[in-house]
N, C-alpha and C positions, 0 to 999 in steps of 0.2 A: 609367375607374375615377377617383374623386378621393379624396383621404382627408383628414380631420378630427380633430384628437387635443383630446383636454380631459383633466382632472383631475377625478375624483368630490368629491364637496363632502359635508359632513358631513350637512347638512340633506335628501340623496338616500336617506339610508341609513334600515331601522329600526334598534330595540337593539342587535340584533347587531351594525350595522357593514356590510350587507349592502343593495347599491341595491335598493329596492322597485320591484318588477314595471314599473309604469306608467311611471317613468323612462327604460328602453329607449324606449320610443316616442319619450320627448321628446329623447332623443339619436340617435334617427333623424333628427326634423324638423330638427334642430340641425345635422348632416351635410348634410340637403338643402338647406337656405338656404345651406351654405357650396358646395355642388356647383353651386346657382347662380349664386353669387357667383364661382367659379372659372371657369365657364365663361363668361363676361361678360355673363350677364344675370339681375341680381339680383333676388330678387322682390320687394323696393321697386319695381321698374322695371314689372315684371308689375301692381301692385297701381295704381300711378298710370296706366297704361294701361287701367285699367278692366277687369282680367282679375283673378278669385281661382281659386283652387285646391284645392277641399276635398277632404280625404280621404273616397276612397270603398270603399276594404280598404286591410286591415293585418293583417300575421301578425310574429309573435314566435317564435322558438324557442330557448328557454332552455340551455343547455347547463353553463354555470360560472357559479357566481356573481361579477359585479364586488363590489368592497367597497371602502369610504372610503381616500381616500389612493391608488388606484391610478390608475395615468393610461391612459386607453382610446385604441383606434385604432377609426376607423370608417371602413373602405372602403363607399364609396357609388356604386355605377352604375347608370345608367338601362338597364333591358333590355329596353323594351318603348315604342312610341310609335305612337299613331295618330290619325286628325285631332280626335280628342276628348279623348281619355285619354293619360297615361303610367302607368309603372309602373319602381319603385327597389327594388334590392334592398341590402339592410346585411349588414355583416357587422364585430363589434365583438370585438377583440382585447385582450389586454393589450399594451400599448404595449413593453415590454421582454421578456416571453417568448415574445410572439407566441401565445400560449394563446388558440384563440377561444373565449367568451363566450356570444355569442348572434348568432344571425341571423333577418333577417328582411324583408318587402316592405312596400312601401305603393303602394297604386293612388290617382291622382287627376287629378280630370277638372277640366275649362277652362269658366268661363262668367262672366259680367256680374257686377256688381253686384247687379245687380236678378233673376239666375239664368237668363237667356237661356244656351242652349251657346254656344259661341267655337267655331269651326272653327279650327282654330291654320293649315293650311299656307295657307287662303285671307286670314282674317284678321288673323294675325300672324305675317308670314313669315318675318321677322326672328327672332323667338324658336324660330319651327320651327328653322330654318337652324339657329342654334347647340345646339338641343338634338341637333337628329339628327346633328351632328358628334361627339355626346357617347354615341353609342347602342352598346352593347354586349349584343345579344341572348344571352339564357340558351343554357346550350349542351346 
């Protein structure tokens, strides 16, 4: 598990000061990019090595609203890794109270910029090993 924290900006909210639902997906992405940095394999490196990782599925369960000025904590886990794709889970909570605000998952493939599948263990063993070390399968 890796932790990412941030403060909610005004522009992310609606007129009631509540975060728009689409921003939770952006929070997942920020946390995932941070996860990769913390795991020692930043996303920029992956792209320099001609690999992109498109989202092929995403879920979000909204439990309690996040509001302007809240400080949120996002726990991100790599829960599944195959030779062609991976899945992350996310839990967004209030950084001060610990109250869980949302949970979700995202699934990603691995392809070249030309759209050809990348077999991670064979084509990028260093990346595979770095990610495999972070794997926390679902319970």
